[in-house]
N, C-alpha and C positions, 0 to 999 in steps of 0.2 A: 506493500500499502504506501503510496507517495502521500505527503504529509508537508506543509508548508507553514511559515507566520509571517505573516504581513506588520513590517513595520509602520507606522503613522508617528504623527504629529497633530494630533485631535485639537479641535477647537473648542468653542462653546455655541457651536451652531451643529446643531444634527444632520441639518441639511449637506455642510460645506462635509463631514464625515461620511455622510452615505455617499458620495460622491467616492472619496478616496477607496472607502469599502467596496463599492460596485466595481470601480476600475482595478483592484487587486484579485476580486472574485473570477471577473474576465480572463484578468492576468491566469489564474489558478486554473481556471479551466482547462483553457489552452494548455497548459502544459502537464495535464494529466493527472493533478491534483486531486484527491477522494476527502482532504481533511487538513482546511483551511482556520489557522486562529489570529485573531486579533488581540491586541492588547484589551489592558486592563483602561477604562473609562474610555474607551473604543469611541463611541457615539456621542458623548458629550461629557465635557473634561473640565468640570464646574468642583469651584473646593467652597464657595462661599455655599453657608444655608439655607440662603434666600434663593437663591439661584438651582441648588438643589432642590428645593422643595416645589419651588415654579416649574422644574422641569418634569418630577414626578406626577403631580398635579393636573399635568396639561394633555391635550389630547395629543400632542407631540411625540408621547413614551408611546402609546399604543400604532400609530402610526409607524413609526420608525420600525416595531418589532414586527408591524405586517410588512414591512418594506425588505427587511432582513428574512424574513419568512419567503419572500420571494426571490432573493438572490440566491438561496440556497437552494429550492427548489429550479429555477431558469439554467443555473449551471450544475445541478446534480454535486452535491457539495454538501461534507457535512463542514456546515460553519458556527465556530465557536468563538462567540463574542463574546472576549475576555472577561469585560464584564461592562456594566452601565450601573447608574443609580435607580434600586426599585424602592416602592411605598414599604418601608416597615413599622414597625412601633412606636409609639410613643413620641410619633412627630418625626422621627430619622428615617433614615434608609438603609437597605441593605447595599452591597456591593455584591452584583450579583452574575454570576456568567450564566451565558442561553448558549445550548448546543442543538443549533437545526438541523434535522436528517438532511438527506437528497432530495426528499418529498417535501420539505420544508414545514415540514410540524416542529415542535419544540419534542426532543428525544431528553431532555434531562436542564435540571437549573443546580448551580450552587450557591452559598451567599458564604462570603469571605472567613472565615473563623479568627485569624487573629488581627488585630487592628493595631495600628504603630502609634501608642501613647509614649512621647517622650518630652524629658527636660533638659534641655541641650545647655551647656554652660555657655554665654554671650551669643545665644540665640533665643530667639520666642518658642515656649514651648509647642509642640503639635500633638493634635488631638482627633486622633482620627474617629473616636467613638464619641466626637462633638455632635459630628453628620452621621455617622453610620451605628446601627447596631450589629453586632456579630453573630455569625453564622453558627450552627451548633451543629451538625450532622456532615460528616465526610459523602463524598458522591464519586461514585464508578459509574462506567456507560458505554454502552458497546459502539466500538464505531469499527463496522465490518469483523474481523475476524481479532480485531484487538480489542484490548479494554483501557479505558482511560479515566485516570485518577485527575480529581480537580482541584487548585490549588489558585490562588491568586496573589503574586508579590509577597507581601512581607510573611504568608506561609512557609516560602521557602526557608526559613532561620528556625522552621519546626521539628526537623526529623523525624518524630514519632507521627506524625499525620500522614507522610509518605511511608512509614512502617508500617501504619494497618491498612493503607493503600493497598501494598505488594500485599502485605497478609490476605487480603481480600480478593486477587487476582491482577491489577495492571498490570501492564504492557508498559504503559506512555503516561509519563508524569506530564501534564498541563501546566505550566506556569505562567502565564498570562502577567505583563506587570509596567507598572512607571514607575522605574526606578530614578533616585536623584542621582545627581553625578556624583557626589563626593562618593557615596558607599557603594554606587556602579563600579568607581573606577575600583575600591578595595578587596569588594565581596562579590559581584554579580558572579563571573565565572567562575569562582570557586565554589562558593555553595551550589550553584545547579549541575558541576560536573560532579560534586559531593553526593548530591541527591541520585546522580544516575548512578553512581558506584555502589551506595549504599544498598540500594535496591534492585540492579539489576537490571534496570528501565530504559527506554527511550525518555529523554528529557525533551520537550519543544517550549519554548521561551519568546512570545512577541512581546515587541516591547515598545515604549511611547519613548519618542526622540525629540529634541531641540527646546526651544523656548517656545512655551504654549502661549496663547492667549490671557491667562489667568495668571501668567508672572514666572510659573513654574518651568526650569529645567528639566529634563528628562534626559539618562544617558543611553538609550538606544544600544546596538550591540545585540540584536537578536541573534538566537542560537538555536542550534538543535545537536543534543549530546546522545552518543551512542552509551549503549547499557555497559561498555568498558570505559567508560568517563573521557570519549575522546570525540572532539570538536568536529562534525562531522557536515556543517553548515553555518555560517554565520556571517555577519555584517557588522559595519562599524556605525556612524550615523548617517542620518539621513533621513527622510519621510520616503512614504511608498514602495520603499525595497520589501522585496520578496525573498525570502530562502525556502529552500524544499532540501526533500531527501528522501527517500525510499529505503522502507522501515523491511526487513528482516525478521520473521519468527525466529528462524535457524541462530541469529543471533546473541536473540535474549536466551535462549535454551542452552548456547555452550557457555554463556558469559554465565548464567545462573549455576552449572553445570560445574565450572572452573573456580566460582566461590559459591559454594552454597549456604550462603549467612542464613537464611527459612530454616532450613533441616536444621541448622547448627547451633540455632536460638533456643538460646534457656531461659525460665524465670529464675529470678533471684530476688534475695532479700533488699532493702535498701536500707537495711540496720548497716551503714558503711564503717560502723567501729564495732563490728561485730565480734571480731578476731582481735581486739587491740588490749595490752596487757592492762590486767586491774589494778 
C-alpha cells in the first residue's frame, strides 16, 4: 500500500486550506496513493478561543466535513485529516482527527489525549487545555490490510500510548503535527524514529510548516519512518510538499521477528526500591 503525507501552512481560512488539500488529494491520487495524511489543524489554524468557538459553531464546520468526504470519494483515498477543532464539553473543543474512507464515509475519529500545558521561563505560559478538552480513548482503524494507530503531535512524547496501540495490532502509527521550531529542531525526528523502533511499526507524520496567519511558526520536516527506524521519505520546510512511501508487510514481520519486544515484555512492580538495602 502506498501512503503519503501533505505538508501545509494552514491559515485561518477553511476555504484557502481546502484548496491546498484538494490539490494534494489530486496529486496523491495521480501517484497511486491509497492513504493521504494531513497535518494537525489542517483546515482551520486558529488558537484564539473566540476564533475556535466561532468556527465550531458555524455552518463552515459541516460544510468542510462534506467537502473532505467528497474529496476522499472523488479520489478513492483514505483521507486522514490530521485534526480540526470540533465541539466539546464546557465550551471547549476537541482536537479531533477524522479518517475518511475511499467511499467518502467517516471510518473513525480520534480526540487528542495529551494536551500541552507548560510554564516556560522567560515566556508566556502555554495552555492547550484552555481551549481543548482531552480525549480519553486510544483508537485503531483498518486501512485496507493495515491497522492504523492514531495520535496527534504532543502525543508522540508518551510512548505508553504507542505501546498500547502496538498491543492492539497497529502496523502504522499516525502522528500528524504542528510542532514548534525550537522543539522540532531538538526532538522531532528523534521522537518519531523512537516510536517506530519501539513498536516495530511504520510512522507517518504530516506537519505544518512556516509562518502562519495567527503568528505561529511551525517546523515542517514531514516524514515517514520504517519499522527499523530508518527515514524512508522526508522533506524540509515548505508548503504543499507531498512525500510518499510504499509499505511492505514483510518488513514489519521481519523487524518484529528480529526484535520481539511484544513477546519479551514482562509485568513488573513499580516499587523501584524493592531490593534496596534496609
